[in-house]
C-alpha positions as CSV (number, residue, x, y, z in Angstrom):
1,M,0.0,0.0,0.0
2,E,2.9,2.3,0.7
3,L,4.1,1.9,-2.9
4,L,0.7,2.4,-4.4
5,G,-0.1,5.4,-2.3
6,Q,2.6,7.4,-4.0
7,R,1.5,10.0,-6.4
8,W,1.1,8.7,-10.0
9,M,1.4,5.0,-9.1
10,L,-2.3,4.0,-9.5
11,R,-2.6,6.2,-12.6
12,V,0.3,4.4,-14.3
13,I,-1.4,1.0,-13.5
14,W,-4.8,2.4,-14.8
15,E,-3.3,3.7,-18.0
16,L,-1.5,0.4,-18.7
17,E,-4.5,-1.8,-17.8
18,P,-5.9,-1.9,-21.4
19,G,-2.5,-2.9,-23.0
20,P,1.1,-2.0,-23.5
21,L,2.1,1.7,-24.1
22,G,5.4,3.3,-25.2
23,F,6.9,5.8,-22.8
24,L,5.8,8.8,-24.9
25,E,2.2,7.7,-25.2
26,L,2.1,6.9,-21.5
27,R,3.6,10.3,-20.7
28,R,0.9,12.0,-22.9
29,R,-2.0,10.1,-21.2
30,M,-0.5,11.0,-17.7
31,G,-1.2,14.8,-18.2
32,N,1.0,16.9,-15.9
33,C,3.3,14.1,-14.7
34,S,6.8,15.0,-15.6
35,S,9.0,12.6,-17.8
36,S,11.5,12.2,-14.9
37,M,8.7,11.4,-12.4
38,L,7.2,8.9,-14.7
39,S,10.5,7.2,-15.2
40,V,11.0,6.9,-11.5
41,R,7.5,5.5,-11.1
42,L,7.8,3.0,-13.8
43,Q,11.2,1.8,-12.3
44,A,9.5,1.4,-8.9
45,L,6.7,-0.5,-10.4
46,Q,9.1,-2.8,-12.4
47,N,11.1,-3.4,-9.2
48,A,7.8,-4.4,-7.5
49,G,6.9,-6.8,-10.3
50,L,3.8,-5.0,-11.3
51,V,5.1,-3.7,-14.7
52,V,7.5,-5.0,-17.3
53,K,9.4,-3.4,-20.0
54,R,8.9,-5.2,-23.3
55,P,11.8,-5.7,-25.9
56,D,10.2,-3.0,-28.0
57,K,10.6,-0.6,-25.1
58,S,7.0,-0.3,-24.3
59,Y,5.6,-1.0,-20.9
60,E,2.9,-3.5,-19.9
61,L,1.4,-4.8,-16.7
62,A,2.8,-8.1,-15.4
63,W,0.1,-10.5,-14.1
64,P,0.1,-9.0,-10.6
65,G,-0.3,-5.5,-12.1
66,T,-3.2,-6.9,-14.3
67,E,-4.9,-8.2,-11.2
68,L,-4.5,-4.8,-9.4
69,G,-5.9,-3.1,-12.6
70,R,-9.0,-5.3,-12.2
71,A,-9.3,-4.6,-8.6
72,L,-9.5,-0.9,-9.4
73,E,-12.5,-1.2,-11.8
74,P,-15.1,-0.7,-9.0
75,L,-13.3,2.4,-7.9
76,W,-13.4,3.7,-11.5
77,S,-17.1,2.9,-11.7
78,W,-17.7,4.7,-8.4
79,S,-15.8,7.8,-9.6
80,Q,-17.7,7.9,-12.9
81,R,-21.0,7.8,-10.9
82,W,-19.8,10.4,-8.5
83,I,-18.6,12.8,-11.3
84,A,-21.9,12.4,-13.1
85,G,-23.7,13.6,-10.1
86,G,-24.7,10.4,-8.8
87,A,-22.7,10.5,-5.6
88,D,-26.0,10.2,-3.6
89,A,-27.3,7.4,-5.9
90,D,-27.5,3.9,-4.6
91,P,-26.4,1.5,-7.3
92,G,-28.9,-1.0,-5.9
93,E,-31.8,1.3,-6.8
94,S,-32.7,0.9,-10.4
């Protein structure tokens, strides 16, 4: 949790969840995360076994990272409901 609580960590996992990305594309998707910070975060995620660097220099989630990405999906769904004004909506009420 300490690793994942660091700024940008979960965002990297989220952006890589659909599939591999090159550094420049990942950087573009990360908004205002600097290149140096992204490099540091990717290295830490690689050291933790959550991300791997492919031979073509792109990055992808290792299986533990993929499992983590799947675990984040309910959080994503909640955030979309909240943004859409459904913060008070009960998903069981349909």
